[in-house]
Each structure stands twice: as C-alpha cells, then as structure tokens.
C-alpha positions as CSV (number, residue, x, y, z in Angstrom):
1,X,130.2,85.7,145.5
2,X,130.9,87.2,149.1
3,X,128.7,85.7,152.0
4,X,126.9,89.1,152.5
5,X,125.8,89.1,148.9
6,X,124.4,85.7,149.3
7,X,122.4,86.7,152.3
8,X,121.2,89.7,150.4
9,X,119.7,87.4,147.7
10,X,118.3,84.9,150.1
11,X,114.7,86.9,150.5
12,X,114.7,86.6,146.6
13,X,115.5,83.1,146.3
14,X,113.0,82.2,148.9
15,X,110.2,84.1,147.2
16,X,111.2,82.3,143.9
17,X,110.6,79.0,145.7
18,X,107.2,80.0,147.2
19,X,104.4,77.9,146.3
20,X,101.3,79.6,144.9
21,X,98.1,78.2,146.8
22,X,95.9,75.9,144.9
23,X,92.9,78.1,143.7
24,X,90.9,75.0,142.8
25,X,89.7,73.8,139.4
26,X,88.4,76.1,136.8
27,X,84.7,77.3,137.1
28,X,82.3,75.0,135.2
29,X,78.8,75.5,134.0
30,X,76.0,73.0,133.4
31,X,73.8,73.0,130.3
32,X,70.8,70.9,129.2
33,X,71.3,68.2,126.6
34,X,71.4,69.4,123.1
35,X,72.0,73.0,123.7
36,X,75.0,73.2,121.4
37,X,73.7,70.9,118.6
38,X,71.2,68.2,117.7
39,X,73.3,65.2,119.0
40,X,72.7,65.7,122.5
41,X,76.5,65.6,123.4
42,X,77.1,69.2,124.6
43,X,80.8,68.6,124.8
44,X,81.5,67.4,121.2
45,X,78.7,69.6,119.8
46,X,80.3,72.6,121.7
47,X,83.7,71.9,120.3
48,X,82.4,71.6,116.8
49,X,80.3,74.8,117.1
50,X,83.0,76.8,118.5
51,X,85.6,75.6,116.1
52,X,83.3,76.5,113.4
53,X,82.5,79.8,114.6
54,X,85.9,81.1,115.8
55,X,87.8,79.8,112.7
56,X,86.8,83.1,110.6
57,X,85.1,86.2,111.9
58,X,82.9,86.3,109.0
59,X,81.2,83.3,110.3
60,X,79.6,85.2,113.2
61,X,79.7,88.8,111.8
62,X,76.1,90.1,111.7
63,X,75.0,86.9,113.5
64,X,74.9,87.8,117.0
65,X,72.6,84.7,118.0
66,X,75.3,82.4,116.6
67,X,78.1,84.5,118.2
68,X,76.3,84.5,121.7
69,X,75.9,80.5,121.4
70,X,79.6,79.9,120.3
71,X,80.8,82.2,123.2
72,X,78.7,80.2,125.5
73,X,80.3,77.0,124.1
74,X,83.8,78.4,124.9
75,X,83.0,79.5,128.4
76,X,81.4,76.1,128.9
77,X,84.3,74.1,127.4
78,X,86.9,75.9,129.5
79,X,85.7,74.4,132.8
80,X,84.4,71.1,131.2
81,X,87.7,70.1,129.4
82,X,89.7,71.1,132.5
83,X,87.5,69.2,135.1
84,X,85.7,66.2,133.5
85,X,87.3,63.0,133.6
86,X,86.2,62.4,130.2
87,X,88.9,64.7,129.1
88,X,91.7,63.6,131.3
89,X,93.8,62.4,128.1
90,X,93.4,65.8,126.3
91,X,96.5,67.7,126.1
92,X,97.0,70.2,129.0
93,X,98.1,72.9,126.6
94,X,94.7,72.5,124.7
95,X,92.9,72.9,128.2
96,X,95.0,75.9,129.1
97,X,94.3,77.5,125.6
98,X,90.7,77.0,126.2
99,X,90.8,78.8,129.7
100,X,92.8,81.8,127.9
101,X,90.1,81.8,125.2
102,X,87.4,82.1,127.6
103,X,89.2,85.1,129.3
104,X,90.0,86.8,126.1
105,X,86.4,86.3,124.9
106,X,85.1,87.5,128.2
107,X,87.0,90.7,127.9
108,X,85.9,91.4,124.1
109,X,82.2,90.9,125.2
110,X,82.5,92.6,128.7
111,X,81.7,90.1,131.2
112,X,82.0,91.4,134.7
113,X,85.2,90.2,136.4
114,X,84.8,87.1,138.5
115,X,81.5,86.4,137.1
116,X,80.6,82.6,137.5
117,X,80.6,80.6,134.4
118,X,77.2,79.4,135.0
119,X,75.7,82.9,135.0
120,X,77.7,83.8,131.8
121,X,76.6,80.6,129.9
122,X,72.9,81.3,131.0
123,X,72.9,84.8,129.7
124,X,74.5,84.0,126.4
125,X,72.3,81.2,125.8
126,X,69.3,83.2,126.8
127,X,70.4,86.1,124.5
128,X,70.9,83.7,121.7
129,X,67.3,82.0,122.1
130,X,65.9,85.6,122.3
131,X,67.5,86.6,119.1
132,X,66.4,83.4,117.2
133,X,62.9,84.1,118.4
134,X,63.1,87.7,117.3
135,X,62.9,89.3,120.7
136,X,65.8,91.7,120.7
137,X,64.7,93.5,123.9
138,X,64.8,90.1,125.7
139,X,68.4,89.8,124.3
140,X,69.4,93.1,125.5
141,X,68.1,92.3,128.9
142,X,70.1,89.0,129.1
143,X,73.3,90.9,127.9
144,X,73.0,93.6,130.6
145,X,74.7,94.1,134.0
146,X,75.4,92.5,136.4
147,X,76.7,89.7,134.1
148,X,78.0,92.3,131.8
149,X,80.0,95.6,132.5
150,X,78.2,97.4,129.8
151,X,74.5,98.2,128.6
152,X,73.1,95.2,126.8
153,X,72.9,96.9,123.5
154,X,76.6,97.4,123.5
155,X,77.1,93.9,124.6
156,X,74.9,92.8,121.7
157,X,77.0,95.0,119.3
158,X,80.1,93.3,120.4
159,X,78.7,90.0,119.8
160,X,77.5,91.3,116.3
161,X,81.0,92.2,115.2
162,X,83.3,89.7,117.1
163,X,87.1,90.2,115.9
164,X,89.4,87.4,115.0
165,X,90.2,85.7,118.4
166,X,93.3,83.8,117.8
167,X,93.2,81.8,121.0
168,X,89.6,80.8,120.7
169,X,90.5,79.5,117.1
170,X,93.6,77.7,118.4
171,X,91.8,76.2,121.4
172,X,88.8,75.1,119.6
173,X,90.7,73.6,116.6
174,X,93.0,71.7,119.0
175,X,90.1,70.5,121.0
176,X,88.4,69.4,117.8
177,X,91.6,67.4,116.8
178,X,91.3,65.6,120.2
179,X,87.6,65.1,120.6
180,X,87.8,61.4,119.9
181,X,90.6,59.8,121.8
182,X,93.0,57.4,119.9
183,X,92.0,59.5,116.6
184,X,94.3,62.5,117.1
185,X,95.3,62.4,113.4
186,X,92.1,62.1,111.6
187,X,91.5,63.8,108.6
188,X,88.4,66.3,108.5
C-alpha cells in the first residue's frame, strides 16, 4: 500500500481505536422486601417470577397484574444483577441479556425513553397492586405519561397481551440457573 493510502486511512484507524466514555452503571431501582414474592428476597423472588412469566406468553395473557409485576421485576433485575456485589460471579452475558430484556420490554409497553428505573418499577408495581385490588382507573393512571408514552389504557392493553419476548425468556432463565452460586447445573 502506498504511503498516501495509509495517510488516507489514518482518520478511520484512529476512530476505530477511540474509547467510548464510560456511561456509568445501569440504572437501579429499590423495592420494599417481599414485593416479588413472599420469601422477602427480591432478587431471587424476582428472578423466579420473571422466569415463570416470560417462559410462555400464555402465563400473562389476560393477566395484566401479573404482567406488570413481572415487567417490574425485569426492570429491577437489569440494574440489580449488573450493580450488586451479590451477583459479581454471575455470567456477564446473562447481565447483558437482562439489560437487553429491559430495553425490549420497555419498547413493548411504551416506557418513555430515558425514564429512570425507579419510576418505571414504581409505576408497574402500583398498576399491579391497583389491578389486584380491582381498581382499574388507578392502574390506568399509573400506566400513563410521563412514565409511559401512550395513554394508560393502551399501556394496560399491552400488558394484557404481551407477546413472546425471547430475550426476557433467555435472560430470566439464565439468571435462574445462576441464582445460587456453585449450583449452576442444578436440576429444576
């Protein structure tokens, strides 16, 4: 290759070596004990709940309270698995899958871009609780802008009929297989 050709490639080579600035850890939400299950350990209960819910769309179809709670679990877990020292030994691919599952799920249910996880989790849990109490208007209010991009009734309909979300299924199943360190090959 001629020297002039190499000089022409120099900007491209430098751009390829450029380092992307560190954006910080994934956004994490906090939740009260027992919000994802009765055992009080939100991480384990959240993994179990989400793995069950996202294995088959029929498990949440027509059950928006369950879909909202499982969706809150994925949003919560995406930050928790990436940031908590408890999950330092978890496979990094599983952590990345959970972050992707969070993004995929947010698109399906219409979460506003850049919305902090805490607000998303709070809204989904409020909607789930309201639906379980038979208060659909409160659920619709919780599922409305600014946290969501569509009117609350449309967000509720999305939760009522979630499609199969492959990455949510993969991420939660993988996390479930790793929830007890040293027991990665346990039979379920």
